[in-house]
N, CA and C of each residue as an Amber inpcrd file, in Angstrom:
protein
   678
  41.8860000 -16.8100000   3.0080000  41.1470000 -16.2640000   1.8930000
  42.0650000 -16.0330000   0.6620000  43.3490000 -16.0390000   0.8270000
  44.0990000 -15.6670000  -0.3670000  44.7010000 -17.0150000  -1.0010000
  44.2480000 -18.2020000  -0.4090000  44.7090000 -19.4020000  -1.1090000
  44.2320000 -19.6590000  -2.3910000  45.0150000 -20.5180000  -3.3110000
  44.3970000 -20.9750000  -4.5160000  43.6510000 -22.2370000  -4.0630000
  42.6480000 -22.6570000  -5.1270000  41.7580000 -23.7950000  -4.7640000
  41.7670000 -24.7810000  -5.8630000  42.8860000 -25.4870000  -6.0610000
  42.9980000 -26.6060000  -7.1160000  41.9870000 -27.7540000  -6.9720000
  41.4780000 -27.9310000  -5.7690000  40.5390000 -29.1190000  -5.4890000
  39.1590000 -28.5870000  -5.4250000  38.8240000 -27.3120000  -5.9650000
  37.4980000 -26.8560000  -6.0580000  36.8090000 -27.3450000  -7.1700000
  35.8030000 -28.1940000  -7.0530000  35.0630000 -28.9330000  -8.0340000
  33.5770000 -28.4100000  -8.0760000  33.2490000 -27.8770000  -9.3020000
  31.8520000 -27.4140000  -9.3610000  31.0120000 -28.5320000  -9.7690000
  29.7220000 -28.3800000  -9.3260000  28.6980000 -29.4300000  -9.5820000
  27.3350000 -28.7240000  -9.7910000  26.4240000 -29.5440000 -10.3450000
  25.0740000 -28.9450000 -10.5510000  24.4690000 -28.7280000  -9.1860000
  23.5430000 -27.7070000  -9.0020000  22.9630000 -27.5360000  -7.8490000
  22.0410000 -28.6390000  -7.3500000  21.5000000 -29.5030000  -8.2820000
  20.8210000 -30.6360000  -7.8220000  21.6180000 -31.9910000  -7.8850000
  22.8690000 -31.8780000  -7.6950000  23.7390000 -33.0390000  -7.5910000
  23.2450000 -33.9880000  -6.4770000  23.7270000 -35.1670000  -6.5810000
  23.2830000 -36.2440000  -5.6900000  23.3770000 -35.8990000  -4.1520000
  22.3040000 -36.1600000  -3.4880000  22.3870000 -35.8080000  -2.0350000
  23.2980000 -36.7470000  -1.2820000  23.7520000 -36.4120000  -0.0300000
  24.6560000 -37.2090000   0.6680000  24.1160000 -38.6170000   0.7650000
  24.9100000 -39.6050000   0.4270000  24.7220000 -41.0230000   0.5460000
  24.7810000 -41.6430000   1.9190000  25.7010000 -41.0630000   2.6590000
  25.9020000 -41.5280000   4.0150000  26.0050000 -40.3780000   4.9900000
  24.8790000 -40.0360000   5.7310000  24.9140000 -38.9440000   6.5380000
  25.8160000 -39.2210000   7.8390000  26.3860000 -40.4050000   8.0650000
  27.2400000 -40.4850000   9.1930000  28.5210000 -40.0650000   8.8220000
  28.8770000 -39.7470000   7.6270000  30.3040000 -39.3660000   7.3020000
  30.3310000 -37.8020000   7.4410000  30.7260000 -37.3490000   8.5360000
  30.7730000 -35.9780000   8.8650000  32.0310000 -35.5140000   9.5040000
  32.4860000 -34.3630000   9.1910000  33.7200000 -33.8640000   9.8490000
  33.3310000 -32.9860000  11.0430000  33.8170000 -33.5670000  12.1720000
  33.5630000 -32.8720000  13.4630000  34.9210000 -31.9090000  13.5170000
  34.6170000 -30.5830000  13.5530000  35.6830000 -29.6990000  13.5070000
  36.2940000 -29.5740000  14.8500000  35.5730000 -29.9870000  16.0260000
  36.0980000 -29.7420000  17.3360000  35.9580000 -28.2800000  17.9440000
  35.2610000 -27.4840000  17.1570000  35.0610000 -26.0170000  17.6020000
  33.5370000 -25.9960000  18.0200000  33.3770000 -25.6990000  19.2750000
  32.0010000 -25.7010000  19.8920000  31.8020000 -24.3120000  20.7310000
  32.6580000 -23.2860000  20.4530000  32.5540000 -22.0530000  21.2260000
  31.7650000 -20.9180000  20.5340000  30.9080000 -21.2960000  19.6930000
  30.1200000 -20.3800000  18.8750000  30.5860000 -20.2120000  17.5140000
  31.8410000 -20.6650000  17.2650000  32.5780000 -20.6050000  16.0790000
  32.4220000 -21.8670000  15.1200000  31.4950000 -22.7160000  15.3770000
  31.4880000 -23.9840000  14.6460000  31.1410000 -23.8240000  13.1370000
  30.3310000 -22.8570000  12.8690000  30.1010000 -22.5760000  11.4050000
  31.2870000 -21.8490000  10.7310000  31.9830000 -20.8790000  11.3430000
  33.2080000 -20.3850000  10.7710000  34.2340000 -21.4350000  10.7520000
  34.2710000 -22.4840000  11.6050000  35.0670000 -23.6420000  11.5150000
  34.8470000 -24.4700000  10.1910000  33.5920000 -24.6370000   9.9880000
  33.1380000 -25.4460000   8.8190000  33.5690000 -24.6080000   7.5290000
  33.4260000 -23.3080000   7.4970000  34.0110000 -22.4250000   6.3310000
  35.4920000 -22.6470000   6.1730000  36.3630000 -22.6150000   7.3680000
  37.6480000 -22.8360000   7.2110000  38.0210000 -24.1410000   6.7580000
  37.2440000 -25.2600000   7.1610000  37.5520000 -26.5380000   6.6620000
  37.2620000 -26.6320000   5.1000000  36.2610000 -25.9880000   4.7300000
  35.8900000 -25.9020000   3.2690000  37.0670000 -25.4640000   2.5200000
  37.6050000 -24.3140000   2.9440000  38.7710000 -23.6990000   2.2540000
  39.9040000 -24.6850000   2.2650000  40.1860000 -25.2370000   3.4830000
  41.3270000 -26.1050000   3.4560000  41.2230000 -27.3070000   2.5900000
  40.0020000 -27.8910000   2.5090000  39.6830000 -29.0330000   1.6410000
  39.9980000 -28.6390000   0.1010000  39.5690000 -27.4830000  -0.2220000
  39.6600000 -27.0050000  -1.6090000  41.1500000 -26.7070000  -2.0190000
  41.9530000 -26.2460000  -0.9210000  43.1840000 -25.8220000  -1.1400000
  44.1200000 -27.0420000  -1.1780000  44.0350000 -27.9260000  -0.1420000
  44.9440000 -29.0770000   0.1920000  44.4060000 -30.3340000  -0.2010000
  43.1610000 -30.5620000  -0.4310000  42.6210000 -31.8230000  -0.8610000
  42.2840000 -32.6960000   0.4970000  42.5060000 -32.1450000   1.6520000
  42.3220000 -32.8490000   2.8950000  42.4550000 -31.8340000   3.9970000
  42.1800000 -32.3000000   5.2420000  42.4560000 -31.5430000   6.4060000
  43.7740000 -31.8550000   7.0370000  44.6630000 -30.8150000   7.2300000
  45.9190000 -31.0970000   7.8730000  46.1660000 -30.3590000   9.0810000
  45.3580000 -29.3930000   9.4770000  45.4240000 -28.5910000  10.6150000
  45.2050000 -29.4380000  11.8330000  46.0050000 -29.1680000  12.8530000
  45.8390000 -29.9840000  14.1480000  44.5750000 -29.4770000  14.9510000
  44.1700000 -28.2090000  14.7690000  43.0090000 -27.6280000  15.2310000
  42.4030000 -26.6120000  14.3470000  41.1160000 -26.3710000  14.3650000
  40.6140000 -25.3320000  13.4100000  40.1280000 -24.1230000  14.2470000
  40.3620000 -24.0720000  15.5680000  39.8540000 -22.9830000  16.3510000
  40.6180000 -21.7030000  15.9710000  41.9270000 -21.6680000  15.7580000
  42.4380000 -20.3180000  15.2050000  41.8970000 -19.9450000  13.9440000
  41.7060000 -20.8580000  12.9600000  41.1620000 -20.5240000  11.7190000
  39.8200000 -20.0440000  11.7970000  38.9760000 -20.7420000  12.7180000
  37.5940000 -20.3730000  12.8700000  37.5560000 -18.9790000  13.3750000
  38.3390000 -18.6030000  14.4150000  38.3950000 -17.2400000  14.9140000
  38.7980000 -16.2110000  13.8370000  39.7030000 -16.5370000  13.0510000
  40.0830000 -15.6390000  11.9490000  39.0410000 -15.4960000  10.9040000
  38.3590000 -16.5540000  10.6940000  37.1940000 -16.5310000   9.7190000
  36.1720000 -15.6520000  10.2410000  35.7510000 -15.7070000  11.4870000
  34.7920000 -14.8780000  12.1160000  35.1970000 -13.4010000  11.9090000
  36.5070000 -13.0520000  12.2100000  36.9540000 -11.8020000  12.0020000
  36.7910000 -11.2100000  10.5390000  37.0640000 -12.1510000   9.5510000
  36.9960000 -11.7250000   8.2400000  35.4860000 -11.4830000   7.8200000
  34.5770000 -12.3400000   8.3280000  33.1510000 -12.2610000   7.9770000
  32.6240000 -10.9320000   8.5500000  32.9430000 -10.7680000   9.8950000
  32.4720000  -9.4950000  10.4890000  32.9980000  -8.2090000   9.7800000
  34.2040000  -8.1950000   9.4050000  34.7060000  -7.1230000   8.6350000
  33.9540000  -6.9690000   7.1990000  33.7410000  -7.9720000   6.6020000
  32.9360000  -7.9560000   5.3140000  31.5140000  -7.3770000   5.6360000
  30.9100000  -7.7980000   6.7030000  29.5450000  -7.3620000   7.0460000
  29.5400000  -5.8130000   7.2830000  30.5930000  -5.4200000   8.1330000
  30.6720000  -3.9570000   8.4110000  30.9450000  -3.1080000   7.1410000
  31.8380000  -3.6460000   6.3740000  32.0960000  -2.8570000   5.0780000
  31.0390000  -2.8290000   4.1000000  30.1690000  -3.7310000   4.1700000
  28.9500000  -3.8140000   3.2690000  27.6140000  -3.4440000   3.9590000
  27.6350000  -2.9160000   5.1420000  26.5930000  -2.6710000   6.0110000
  25.2840000  -2.1860000   5.2500000  25.4470000  -1.2190000   4.3680000
  24.2450000  -0.6640000   3.7140000  24.1830000  -1.1050000   2.2800000
  24.9650000  -2.1150000   1.9050000  24.8580000  -2.5810000   0.5120000
  23.7480000  -3.7840000   0.4140000  23.5110000  -3.9940000  -0.9150000
  22.5480000  -5.0860000  -1.0890000  23.5380000  -6.2720000  -1.6000000
  23.6500000  -7.3640000  -0.9390000  24.4660000  -8.4590000  -1.2410000
  23.9760000  -9.0100000  -2.6310000  25.0090000  -9.5430000  -3.4190000
  24.8030000 -10.0610000  -4.7740000  23.8030000 -11.1750000  -4.7520000
  23.7420000 -11.9270000  -3.8060000  22.7370000 -13.1260000  -3.7130000
  21.5220000 -12.9060000  -2.9270000  21.2840000 -11.6260000  -2.5530000
  20.0550000 -11.3160000  -1.9590000  19.7620000  -9.8240000  -2.1990000
  19.4550000  -9.4020000  -3.3670000  19.4310000  -7.9640000  -3.7580000
  18.1630000  -7.2300000  -3.2090000  17.2410000  -7.9760000  -2.5940000
  16.0660000  -7.3710000  -2.0170000  16.2940000  -6.7310000  -0.7690000
  17.3170000  -7.0290000   0.0980000  17.5260000  -6.5560000   1.3200000
  18.8630000  -6.1290000   1.4690000  19.2730000  -5.0320000   2.2800000
  20.4790000  -4.6630000   2.6220000  21.1490000  -5.5080000   3.7010000
  22.4890000  -5.5390000   3.8000000  23.1980000  -6.3340000   4.7660000
  22.6680000  -6.1630000   6.1840000  22.5550000  -4.9150000   6.5640000
  22.0650000  -4.5790000   7.9250000  20.6390000  -5.1670000   8.2030000
  19.7560000  -5.0520000   7.2240000  18.3930000  -5.7260000   7.2980000
  18.4620000  -7.1430000   7.5240000  19.2790000  -7.8750000   6.7960000
  19.4570000  -9.2710000   6.8920000  20.0950000  -9.7050000   8.3100000
  20.9880000  -8.9450000   8.7690000  21.6590000  -9.1280000  10.0630000
  20.6130000  -8.9680000  11.1590000  19.8600000  -7.8740000  11.0350000
  18.9100000  -7.6200000  12.1200000  17.7210000  -8.6390000  12.1270000
  17.3240000  -9.0360000  10.9760000  16.2970000 -10.0610000  10.8370000
  16.6720000 -11.3370000  11.5010000  17.9920000 -11.7290000  11.4040000
  18.4810000 -13.0590000  11.9230000  18.8350000 -12.9410000  13.3460000
  19.7240000 -11.8430000  13.6880000  20.2300000 -11.7950000  15.1410000
  19.4230000 -10.8470000  16.0040000  18.2060000 -10.3980000  15.5860000
  17.4310000  -9.6470000  16.4890000  15.9550000 -10.1990000  16.3830000
  15.3910000  -9.9870000  15.3580000  13.9290000 -10.4140000  15.1620000
  13.8810000 -11.8980000  15.2780000  14.9180000 -12.6270000  14.7740000
  14.8830000 -14.1370000  14.6870000  15.3250000 -14.8360000  16.0880000
  15.6050000 -14.0190000  16.9630000  16.0550000 -14.6670000  18.2850000
  14.9180000 -14.9990000  19.1270000  14.9830000 -15.9080000  20.0730000
  13.9200000 -16.2470000  20.9840000  13.4000000 -15.1340000  21.7340000
  12.0930000 -15.0120000  21.9330000  11.3620000 -13.8250000  22.5740000
  12.0800000 -13.4330000  23.9190000  12.4080000 -14.4710000  24.7540000
  12.9180000 -14.1350000  26.0930000  14.3620000 -13.5070000  25.8630000
  15.2030000 -13.9290000  24.9020000  16.4360000 -13.3290000  24.7110000
  16.2140000 -11.9070000  24.1290000  15.2800000 -11.6600000  23.3170000
  15.0090000 -10.4170000  22.7470000  14.5830000  -9.3770000  23.7410000
  13.6880000  -9.8680000  24.6410000  13.1670000  -8.9950000  25.7660000
  14.2440000  -8.5450000  26.7600000  15.2250000  -9.5630000  26.9890000
  16.1980000  -9.2870000  27.9130000  17.2050000  -8.2320000  27.3950000
  17.5990000  -8.4550000  26.0980000  18.6550000  -7.5630000  25.4350000
  17.9570000  -6.2470000  24.8610000  16.6520000  -6.2720000  24.6320000
  16.0300000  -5.0860000  23.9970000  16.1780000  -5.1880000  22.4990000
  15.1930000  -4.6610000  21.7540000  15.1480000  -4.6930000  20.2590000
  16.3590000  -3.7740000  19.7280000  16.8680000  -4.1170000  18.5400000
  17.7410000  -3.2670000  17.9570000  17.2590000  -1.9270000  17.3540000
  18.0430000  -0.8950000  17.2350000  17.4290000   0.3550000  16.6310000
  17.0200000   0.1620000  15.2580000  16.3020000   1.0500000  14.7040000
  15.7130000   0.9510000  13.3870000  16.6370000   1.4920000  12.3850000
  17.5370000   2.4180000  12.7460000  18.3650000   3.0180000  11.6360000
  19.6950000   2.2650000  11.5840000  20.3260000   2.2790000  10.3160000
  21.5650000   1.5210000  10.0120000  22.6310000   1.7830000  10.9680000
  22.9020000   3.1220000  11.3860000  23.9640000   3.4100000  12.2230000
  23.7150000   2.8060000  13.6930000  22.5600000   2.9210000  14.0640000
  22.2090000   2.4530000  15.5230000  22.3940000   0.8200000  15.4400000
  21.9880000   0.1600000  14.3510000  22.1070000  -1.2310000  14.2150000
  23.5540000  -1.6450000  14.1640000  24.4380000  -0.9110000  13.5150000
  25.8180000  -1.1880000  13.4270000  26.4620000  -1.1640000  14.7670000
  26.0570000  -0.0740000  15.5580000  26.6640000   0.0150000  16.9110000
  26.2360000  -1.2360000  17.7280000  24.9920000  -1.6590000  17.6060000
  24.4820000  -2.7050000  18.4060000  25.1900000  -4.1400000  17.9090000
  25.3400000  -4.2150000  16.6330000  26.0250000  -5.4340000  15.9840000
  27.3850000  -5.6160000  16.5450000  28.0630000  -4.4040000  16.5630000
  29.5540000  -4.5200000  17.0040000  29.5890000  -4.9410000  18.4870000
  28.6250000  -4.7400000  19.3090000  28.6660000  -5.1350000  20.6810000
  28.6370000  -6.7380000  20.8590000  28.0740000  -7.3990000  19.8890000
  27.9520000  -8.8520000  19.9450000  28.6990000  -9.5320000  18.7640000
  29.4330000  -8.9040000  18.0310000  30.0850000  -9.4250000  16.8310000
  31.0940000 -10.5680000  17.1520000  31.6170000 -10.5230000  18.4070000
  32.5410000 -11.5260000  18.6280000  32.0640000 -12.8050000  19.3160000
  30.6970000 -12.8380000  19.4480000  30.2290000 -14.0140000  20.2040000
  28.8340000 -14.5010000  19.7580000  28.2320000 -13.7960000  18.6650000
  26.9600000 -14.3470000  18.2240000  27.1410000 -15.7060000  17.3870000
  26.1000000 -16.5280000  17.3510000  26.2770000 -17.7950000  16.7210000
  25.8370000 -17.5680000  15.2280000  26.6920000 -17.8970000  14.2880000
  26.5160000 -17.6990000  12.9830000  25.6500000 -18.7960000  12.4270000
  24.8570000 -18.4620000  11.2450000  23.8050000 -19.3630000  10.7210000
  23.7190000 -19.0900000   9.2120000  22.4250000 -19.3140000   8.7170000
  22.3120000 -19.1350000   7.3410000  22.6820000 -17.8740000   6.7800000
  22.4490000 -16.6760000   7.3660000  22.7750000 -15.3870000   6.8220000
  24.2790000 -15.3650000   6.6130000  25.0300000 -15.8930000   7.5430000
  26.5940000 -15.8940000   7.3320000  26.9970000 -16.8200000   6.1730000
  26.2190000 -17.9310000   5.9760000  26.4480000 -18.7140000   4.7950000
  26.2970000 -17.8370000   3.5280000  25.3590000 -17.0880000   3.5620000
  25.0370000 -16.0730000   2.4310000  26.1800000 -15.2050000   2.2000000
  26.6860000 -14.4960000   3.3430000  27.7220000 -13.5840000   3.2340000
  29.0760000 -14.2680000   2.8480000  29.2920000 -15.4130000   3.3690000
  30.6170000 -16.0840000   3.0510000  30.6360000 -16.4140000   1.5780000
  29.3450000 -16.8930000   1.0280000  29.2810000 -17.2080000  -0.4280000
  29.4880000 -15.8590000  -1.2890000  28.9170000 -14.7730000  -0.7210000
  29.2630000 -13.5090000  -1.4410000  30.7560000 -13.1440000  -1.4410000
  31.2450000 -13.3130000  -0.3170000  32.8470000 -13.1440000  -0.2160000
  33.6180000 -13.9800000  -1.1370000  33.2830000 -15.2340000  -1.3130000
  33.9780000 -16.1010000  -2.2480000  33.5980000 -15.7420000  -3.6690000
  32.4330000 -15.4110000  -3.9340000  31.9440000 -15.0060000  -5.2390000
  32.8370000 -13.8850000  -5.7950000  33.2550000 -13.0480000  -4.8070000
  34.2690000 -11.8370000  -5.2410000  35.4750000 -12.4570000  -5.8040000
  35.8220000 -13.7420000  -5.4650000  36.9680000 -14.3800000  -5.9250000
  36.6880000 -15.3240000  -7.1540000  35.5140000 -15.2630000  -7.6770000
  35.0460000 -16.1150000  -8.6030000  35.0180000 -17.5660000  -8.1400000
  34.6580000 -17.7200000  -6.9660000  34.5760000 -18.9710000  -6.3690000
  33.0800000 -19.2080000  -5.8630000  32.1270000 -19.6050000  -6.6470000
  30.7000000 -19.6460000  -6.2980000  30.5300000 -20.9870000  -5.3060000
  29.9060000 -20.7370000  -4.1550000  29.8460000 -21.7580000  -3.1920000
  28.2860000 -21.7570000  -2.7110000  27.5980000 -22.9060000  -2.8180000
  26.2520000 -23.1110000  -2.3220000  26.2210000 -24.0660000  -1.2090000
  25.5350000 -23.7280000  -0.1290000  25.5350000 -24.5840000   1.0200000
  24.1150000 -25.3040000   1.0720000  24.2010000 -26.6050000   1.1300000
  22.8420000 -27.3020000   1.3790000  22.8640000 -27.7480000   2.8840000
  21.8940000 -27.3860000   3.6200000  21.7690000 -27.7950000   4.9750000
  20.8410000 -28.9550000   5.2300000  21.2860000 -29.8170000   5.9560000
  20.4110000 -31.0650000   6.3250000  20.2980000 -31.2680000   7.7240000
  19.0840000 -31.6430000   8.0810000  18.8020000 -32.0090000   9.5570000
  19.0230000 -33.4390000   9.6340000  19.9410000 -33.9710000  10.5180000
  20.2630000 -35.2880000  10.6470000  19.3830000 -35.9170000  11.7340000
  18.8510000 -37.0140000  11.5480000  18.0350000 -37.7780000  12.5600000
  18.3200000 -39.2500000  12.5240000  17.6230000 -39.9450000  13.3610000
  17.7690000 -41.4730000  13.3560000  19.0080000 -41.9070000  14.2350000
  19.1750000 -43.1680000  14.2910000  20.1900000 -43.6660000  15.1660000
  21.5450000 -43.3400000  14.3840000  22.3790000 -42.7410000  15.2600000
  23.7080000 -42.2700000  14.7610000  23.6370000 -41.1970000  13.8410000
  22.5250000 -40.4110000  13.8110000  22.1530000 -39.4460000  12.6210000
  22.4020000 -39.8880000  11.3070000  21.8620000 -41.1030000  11.0220000
  22.0530000 -41.7440000   9.8110000  21.2260000 -41.2870000   8.7140000
  20.1470000 -40.5160000   9.0610000  19.1480000 -39.9980000   8.0780000
  19.2470000 -38.4840000   7.9400000  18.9520000 -37.9720000   6.7990000
  19.0250000 -36.4860000   6.5700000  17.7450000 -36.0160000   5.9210000
  17.2520000 -34.8170000   6.4090000  16.1910000 -34.1930000   5.8510000
  16.6890000 -32.8040000   5.2760000  16.4100000 -32.5380000   4.0530000
  16.8910000 -31.2740000   3.4320000  16.1060000 -30.1100000   3.9970000
  16.8560000 -29.0420000   4.4070000  16.3280000 -27.9170000   5.0500000
  16.3420000 -26.8290000   4.1360000  17.4910000 -26.3500000   3.5540000
  17.5810000 -25.2460000   2.6610000  18.8010000 -25.1990000   1.7810000
  18.7960000 -24.3920000   0.8400000  19.9580000 -24.1290000   0.0120000
  20.3800000 -22.6930000   0.1450000  21.5520000 -22.2950000   0.4320000
  22.1010000 -20.9960000   0.6750000  23.2940000 -20.6790000  -0.1320000
  23.3470000 -19.7410000  -0.8660000  22.2930000 -18.8920000  -1.4370000
  21.3660000 -19.6400000  -2.2820000  20.2220000 -18.8060000  -2.7260000
  19.2060000 -19.5700000  -3.4740000  19.8730000 -19.8060000  -4.9310000
  19.8300000 -21.1090000  -5.3520000  20.5520000 -21.4600000  -6.6400000
  20.0520000 -20.6710000  -7.7650000  18.7650000 -20.2810000  -7.9220000
  18.2670000 -19.5140000  -9.0820000  18.8870000 -18.2090000  -9.0500000
  19.0330000 -17.5490000  -7.8530000  19.8040000 -16.2670000  -7.8510000
  21.2540000 -16.4030000  -8.2360000  21.9280000 -17.4720000  -7.8100000
  23.3070000 -17.8000000  -8.1660000  23.3220000 -17.9220000  -9.6980000
  22.2980000 -18.5710000 -10.3920000  22.2730000 -18.7510000 -11.7640000
  22.2000000 -17.4250000 -12.4880000  21.3620000 -16.6050000 -12.0650000
  21.0860000 -15.2930000 -12.6570000  22.3260000 -14.3310000 -12.6450000
  23.3200000 -14.7420000 -11.6710000  24.4240000 -13.8550000 -11.4970000
  25.6390000 -14.6600000 -12.0310000  25.3720000 -15.4880000 -13.0440000
  26.4290000 -16.0260000 -13.8060000  27.0630000 -17.2840000 -13.2920000
  26.3950000 -18.0320000 -12.4840000  27.0380000 -19.2570000 -11.8630000
  26.0560000 -20.4580000 -12.1720000  26.1230000 -21.0130000 -13.3170000
  25.3070000 -22.1670000 -13.8050000  25.5200000 -23.3810000 -12.9080000
  26.6090000 -23.4420000 -12.2060000  27.0010000 -24.4590000 -11.3070000
  27.8060000 -24.0100000 -10.1280000  28.0770000 -24.7730000  -9.1630000
  28.8300000 -24.1440000  -7.8910000  29.5780000 -25.2250000  -7.1660000
  30.4120000 -24.8920000  -6.2670000  30.9880000 -25.8190000  -5.3240000
  29.8620000 -26.0610000  -4.2920000  29.4070000 -27.3350000  -4.1660000
  28.2050000 -27.7180000  -3.3520000  28.8170000 -28.2340000  -2.0770000
  28.4770000 -27.6090000  -0.9680000  28.8400000 -27.9490000   0.3530000
  27.6510000 -28.3590000   1.1370000  27.5850000 -29.5780000   1.7010000
  26.5310000 -30.0420000   2.3900000  26.9330000 -29.9880000   3.9090000
  25.9930000 -29.4590000   4.7280000  26.1890000 -29.1050000   6.0700000
  25.1960000 -29.9300000   6.9410000  25.5700000 -30.5310000   7.9980000
  24.5950000 -31.1620000   8.8820000  24.4320000 -30.1980000  10.1190000
  23.2040000 -30.0370000  10.4760000  22.8360000 -29.0540000  11.5400000
  22.0570000 -29.8190000  12.5460000  22.5650000 -29.4860000  13.8400000
  21.7570000 -29.9290000  14.9750000  21.5690000 -28.7870000  15.9230000
  20.4220000 -28.9360000  16.7880000  20.1550000 -27.8140000  17.7370000
  19.3030000 -26.9240000  17.1180000  19.0910000 -25.7790000  17.9800000
  18.1860000 -24.6950000  17.4080000  19.1580000 -23.6740000  16.7970000
  18.6540000 -23.2460000  15.5290000  19.4900000 -22.2460000  14.9210000
  19.6090000 -20.9870000  15.5140000  20.8200000 -20.2990000  15.3690000
  21.0570000 -19.1050000  16.0100000  20.9960000 -19.1780000  17.5050000
  21.2600000 -20.3280000  18.1380000  21.2920000 -20.4210000  19.5330000
  22.5010000 -21.1120000  20.0180000  22.7690000 -21.0690000  21.3480000
  24.0100000 -21.7090000  21.8290000  24.0250000 -23.2110000  21.6610000
  22.8840000 -23.6730000  21.3810000  22.7960000 -25.2490000  21.1880000
  23.0710000 -25.5970000  19.6600000  23.2260000 -24.6750000  18.7200000
  23.3200000 -24.9920000  17.3110000  24.6970000 -25.5160000  17.1070000
  24.7910000 -26.5010000  16.1600000  26.1430000 -26.9280000  15.8630000
  26.0950000 -27.4760000  14.4110000  27.1510000 -27.2620000  13.6060000
  27.1800000 -27.5610000  12.1910000  28.3630000 -28.4890000  11.9350000
  28.2700000 -29.4710000  11.0120000  29.3100000 -30.2870000  10.6930000
  29.3220000 -30.3390000   9.0580000  30.4630000 -30.5280000   8.5320000
  30.5730000 -30.7290000   7.1120000  30.3890000 -32.1520000   6.7350000
  29.4190000 -32.4180000   5.7590000  29.2330000 -33.8350000   5.3750000
  30.1070000 -34.1970000   4.2480000  30.7170000 -35.3390000   4.2180000
  31.5440000 -35.9210000   3.1650000  30.6630000 -36.0970000   2.0110000
  30.4900000 -35.2350000   1.1670000  29.5200000 -35.3850000  -0.0760000
  29.6000000 -34.1630000  -0.9660000  28.9480000 -34.1190000  -1.9510000
  28.9050000 -32.8440000  -2.8660000  30.3200000 -32.7170000  -3.4260000
  30.7380000 -31.4450000  -3.4580000  32.0040000 -31.1650000  -4.0990000
  33.2460000 -31.5210000  -3.1850000  32.8500000 -31.8010000  -1.8710000
  33.9340000 -32.1650000  -0.9540000  34.0040000 -33.7130000  -0.7490000
  33.3280000 -34.4530000  -1.4350000  33.3750000 -35.8660000  -1.2920000
  34.8070000 -36.3500000  -1.4080000  35.2410000 -37.1020000  -0.3780000
  36.6200000 -37.6760000  -0.3410000  37.7000000 -36.6470000   0.0820000
  37.2690000 -35.4330000   0.3570000  38.3630000 -34.3840000   0.7970000
  38.4240000 -34.0550000   2.2840000  37.4120000 -34.5920000   3.0350000
  37.3300000 -34.1270000   4.3590000  38.0360000 -35.0760000   5.3000000
  38.8770000 -35.9900000   4.9060000  39.7770000 -36.8220000   5.7130000
  40.7410000 -36.0690000   6.5200000  40.8740000 -36.2630000   7.7690000
  41.9770000 -35.6980000   8.5330000  43.1600000 -36.5310000   8.4770000
  44.2060000 -35.9030000   7.8250000  45.3910000 -36.7320000   7.5880000
  46.5130000 -36.4590000   8.7650000  46.3210000 -35.5040000   9.5260000
  47.2440000 -35.2990000  10.7390000  46.4750000 -34.5950000  11.7790000
  47.0180000 -34.5960000  12.9630000  46.3340000 -34.1870000  14.1390000
  45.4470000 -35.2050000  14.8910000  45.5160000 -35.0930000  16.1640000
  44.7520000 -36.1660000  16.9460000  43.5330000 -35.4660000  17.6730000
  43.2870000 -34.2370000  17.4790000  42.1980000 -33.6890000  18.2840000
  40.8300000 -33.9310000  17.6100000  40.8240000 -33.8810000  16.2840000
  39.6180000 -34.0280000  15.5650000  39.6970000 -35.4780000  14.7430000
  38.6510000 -36.1350000  14.7120000  38.5150000 -37.3780000  13.9000000
  37.2250000 -37.3320000  12.9760000  37.4420000 -37.9120000  11.9210000
  36.2430000 -37.9720000  11.0070000  35.1540000 -38.9140000  11.7610000
  33.9560000 -38.4920000  11.7170000  32.8490000 -39.3080000  12.3100000
  32.3480000 -40.3300000  11.3460000  32.5000000 -41.6030000  11.6550000
  31.9740000 -42.6190000  10.6660000  30.7610000 -43.2780000  11.4280000
């Protein structure tokens, strides 16, 4: 998070969609940290202009720690890119209310008060599957460094996941514009599986502001998926 980002290129929020959905970076991280691994790969692309890490698992684990710390420190604050709800309300909506009914019945609903919710959150902070709300929080973290990032999530389908259907933009581009970001670093993510579940998996698409930067130039564990 302390790196400089000479390869950070801002683009319009409606810049060209991915032209080839087969060009995706498989981070090799599937233990629940796949989205933090994508965040780490985004930072490495913007810092080095390519991926040089032999594995992203340590970086993904550290990224989870950083995001959880930000969440805890801002628990009762209103995030800059979602001023209608406090952080704890967004977390509860995603990781309690938004979970499958069987899972919620087994674990029991979260408390209603912020302190009770925080205690409950900390019991699962090292293992919950990150999704859209963590994209929002990561973008808020980077905005504090004057690095506006907007994630566009695509659902890939067809033979070889060659086609993509737009799902969402996080944070909301209009909110980002209102907060002084007329453009941003556009990161396209491919999503498979059920969101916020153990079957969810994210990959970074070679497009947007990262076009041409997701090549793996060293390491044999991960390869770019063509």
